[in-house]
N, C-alpha and C positions, 0 to 999 in steps of 0.2 A: 172472495175479494171484498175487503172492507170498503165503506164509502170513501175513506181517505185515499185508498189506492186506485180509485177510478180514474182512468186516463182523462187528461184535460184537453185532448184533441180528438177529432173524429177518426176512429179506427174501424176496421171491419169487425162487426159484432161477433161473427163466428170465430175470429181469431182471439178476441178478448175473452171469449168463453172457453177457449181451449185450456185444459190443464197443462202445465209445463211438464216436460219429460222428467220422470222421477228415476234418478239413478239408484241402483242398488245401494242400500244403506251401508255406510262405511262401518268397519269393525274396529273396536279398540284394540290395544296391544295384546290383550289376553284372550281375544275372541277370534274365531275363524270366519272370514268373509266368504259366505257361500251364496251371495245374492246377485252377482253380476256375470256369472259364466266365464269368469277369467281363468286363465291357465295358472295353476298354482306353482308351477316351476319358475325359478328365477331365469332371466334372460341368459343366453349362452354368452360366454366371454367374447367369442368372435363377432357376435351381433353387436355387443356393446362397443367393441373396438370399431366396427364399421360406422356406427352412429357418431362416435367421438371424432372420427376422421373427417366428418363433414362439419367444419368449423367456420366456414365463410358466411356467417349469419348476415353480413352486410349485402350479400347478393341473393337475388331471387332464385328459387329452385327452377329446374326444368319444368315448365308448365304442364307438359304432357307425360312426364315420367317415362321418356322414351326408352331408356335402357331397361326398365322393368317391363314395359309393354313388349319389347322385343324378346325378353327372356320368357315371358308367359306365352307369347305367340308361338315360339319355337316348341314349347311344351305341348301345346294343344293343336299344332299344325294349322295355325291361323296366320293372318297378317297382322302387323302391329296395329293397323287401324281397326281391326276387329277386337281389340282389347282396350278397355277404358279404365283408368285408375282414378279412384276417389278417396276422400278422407273417410274411409270405412265404407262398407257396402251400403249402409243406410243412406249415405250421401248420394250414392249412385241411384238408389231406389227413389229418392226425392227428385233427382234430376229427370229420371225416366217418367215419373208420374207427371211432373210439370210439362214435359215435352209432349205428352199424349193426351192429357185430360184437363179440362177446365170447367167453368160453370155450365151446368146442364148435362155434363157427362157423368159416367158412373165408373167406379173402380171396385172390382169384385175380389173378395178373399174370404178365407174360412175364419171362423171365430170360435174359441179364442185362439189368437195367433200373436205374432209380434206386436207389442203394444204401440209401436210407432206408426203402424199402418194408418189407423184412423186420423191421427194428426197430420200426416203427410197428405192424405187425400183432402182434408179440410183446407189446408194451406193452399193447395192447388185450385180451390174453388169447386172441385168435383164433389160427388156424393158417394159415400161408402155404401156398398151392398154386401151383406155377409150371409154366409151359409153356416149353420151350426155344425160344429165338429160331430163326428160319429160317436157312438157310445164308447168306442175304444180310444177317443180323443184324437183321432186322425182326421184328415180332410175327407169330406163327403163329396168327391169330385163329380159324380152324377148330379147331385143337387146343385153344385156350383154351375155346371154346364146348363142346367135348366133355368138359371137366373140370368143368363146372358141375353141382352137385348140390344137393339140398335144403338142405345146410348152407352153401352159398355165400351170403354176405351182401353182399359188395363185389367188383366187378371193376375193376381199374385198367388203363387203356389209355394208354400214353405215346407221344405223337407231337409232334415228333420224339423218338425214343427216346434217353434218356440212359443209357449213354454212347455208343451206336453211331450216333446221328444219323439213323437211317432213319425215314421217315414211315410212318403208316398212311394209305392213300388213302381218299377219300370212299366209293368203291364197296366197299372192304374193310370199312369201318366199317358201312355200311348193311347189308351181308350179315350181319355179326356181330350187329348189333342185332336183326335178324329172328329170330335164334336164342336171344336172351336173354329170360328171363321179365320181364315188365313190372313186376314188384314187386321186382326185383333192382337195387340201386344200381350204376350204371356211372359211374365218374369218369374223364373224359378230361383227362389231365394235358398241358397245352399250354404249358409254361413257356418253350419256345423258338419259339413260333409265329410271332413277328415276323420270324424269320430265314428262314422258308420262302419259297422262290422257285418251286418246282415247282407247276404248276396242279392236279395230281391230289390233293394232300393234303387230308385232312379238315379242316374248319373247324367246330369245335364250336359256335361262337357262332351259326351259322346253323341249328342243329339243335334248339335248346332247346324250340321249340314242338312239334316232332315227337315227342320222347321225354320223357315225364313222369318217367322214372327216371334222367335224365342230369344230371350236374353237370360243368361245365367249369371248370378251374383255369388261371389265368394269373398272371403276376407282373410287377412293375416292376423286379425285380432284374437281369435280363439286358439285354434290348434298351434299357430306359430308364436303365440305369446306376445303380440305386439299391440295389445289393446290401447296402451297409452300413447302410441304414435299415430293411430288412425290411418290405416291404409287397407283398402279393399279393391276389388277389381270386378269388371263386368266383361262378359264374352258374348258377342252377337254380331249381327249385321252392321256394316259400316253406316248405312243410312240411319239406323236407329241410334247407334252410339253417337254419331255426329249431332243428332238432335239433342241428346242428353248433354253432350259437351257444351252445346250452345246455351244451356240453362245453368251451367256450373258456375260457382264462384271461382274466378281465376286464382291459380297459384295456391290452392288449398292443400295440396299434398306437399309436405316439406321434403327437403333433400335428405333429412335424417330418416324420415319414413321410407323413402325409396331405397336408401342405402341398407336399412335394416331388413326390408323385404328381400332385397337381392342376397344379403348375407344369410338370411334364413333359408332361402332356396339352396344355397351352397351347403348348408348344415341340415338339409332336410332329413337324412337318415336318423340323425340323433333326435331331431325334433319329433319325427313320427314315432320313434320308439317311446318317447314321453306320452304321445297321444295314446299308444297302445296301453301304457300303464293306466292312464285315466279311464279308458274304455273298459279295461278289466276290472278296475275298481268300481266303476259304475255298475257293471253286471253283478259283481259281488254284493254290493250294497242293495241293489234291487231284489236280488234272490233272498237275501236275509230279511228284508222288510216284508216280502211276500210271504215268506215262511212265518213271520211273526203275525201275519193276519191282515196286512194292508193290501188293498186291491189297487195297484198303480200300473199305469201303462208301460209297455216295453219301449224304453227310451233308446234311441240311437245317437244321442247327443252327449254333451258333457254335463248333463243335469238330469234330475228326476222330477216328475210332477206328482204331487200328492193332492188328489181331488177332494179336499176336505169340506167344501161347501161352507156352511155357517160355522163350522169349527175352525175356520182359517185364522181368525184373529187370536183366539185363545191359544192355538197351537203355535202361532208365531211368537207369542210371548213366552211360551214354554221353551222354544228353541233359543230365544234371546237370553233367557235366564240361565240357560246351560252353556252359553258362550258361542252359540252358532248364529250368525246373522244370515237369514234367508230372505226370499223375496215373496211376499204375499201378494196375491191378486184377489182382493176381496170382491165378492164373497164366494169365489170359485175354488181357490186352492193355493198351494205353496209350490214354488219352484225352488229346488235345492241344488245348487251347483256342486259338482264333484271337486272337492278340494284336496287338502293335504291328508296324508294317511293318518295323521294324528287326530284328525276330526271324525274319523269313521266310527270309533267306538261310542262316542257321545251321540252321533246321529242315529246309530242303531238302537241305543238305549231309549232315546226320546221316541223313536218310531214304535218300539214295543209299548211304551207307555201310552201312546196315542190310541193304539188298538183298544186298550182297556177302557178308555173313557168314551169312545165312540159308541153310540146306541146301536143295538142290534138292528140290522137292516140298513144301516148307513152305507151309501154307495162305495165308500172307500174301505169298508171293513169286509173281509173275506169270511171271517168266522161268524157263525150264527149265534 
């Protein structure tokens, strides 16, 4: 921040020091945007029609998105009050943190994980406590459990982890929950759950009756292709969700977003077939990159993680020059979203080139 940009009023210094959220870089007309984990398929005509039918912009939407809550409640054998709708799952995450943690409290999560976590914790006034990812880029849940103290108010578990794509298994999660105090809020962030094909992964929606301190977050942004409409949902105990609702900005979920989500549930077989295509494409790209000599984690999301370390910046430029806009996380690595089929050949070519320039012994290089 330059001197001329310094605020002229007294603000919280920790907020002023926060970097603004950095959206994935936009792509020009000739490039492929592989930076924001968006669904590359166009919206279905039926979903577009449902959005266009909600044209009474002069009226407020249903503040609680009751129809959508009832639909999701029936799916998961819950009551409507055990479902909370927000403007994306990140909004729900912010509400839950605000409801549970404040100054002097701690919020625990693995790192690297979703980049919004640190900012959301800082805004609440609480302190972030992080456990490093394992060597395979997944959560080290025993290490996280060891960091729980009387000050811990929220634990966030992200599966598949963003940006590495590694899952938490059902067995790992069960062992972790056995170590967690029952009065400590655990948020299971499953924004990419629909892309999971491995049978060992945790599925939070099946655990809600077992753990009274668990909230599961999911979204329509990724698998359902509604990123631009901002609609996600949380599942959990009424008392916890009511506290989150109390912190929410009213009327933040539009009628168009609710209509699109309902229409997407109606069209779920077609949408999930698209998800299957993306998952198959992901696995094919990873296999080809591994065969070329890159050591990258087994992703179960709609992206891959390239742990390039200090080579991140130069490799990002190489991708950009080739017409692929990716998401760098300096100086750790690059997240590459699975995009259009037409982007694959270039992605694989650049991947093979990366191997040749990485020094022998680099963690991301499989070849000696």
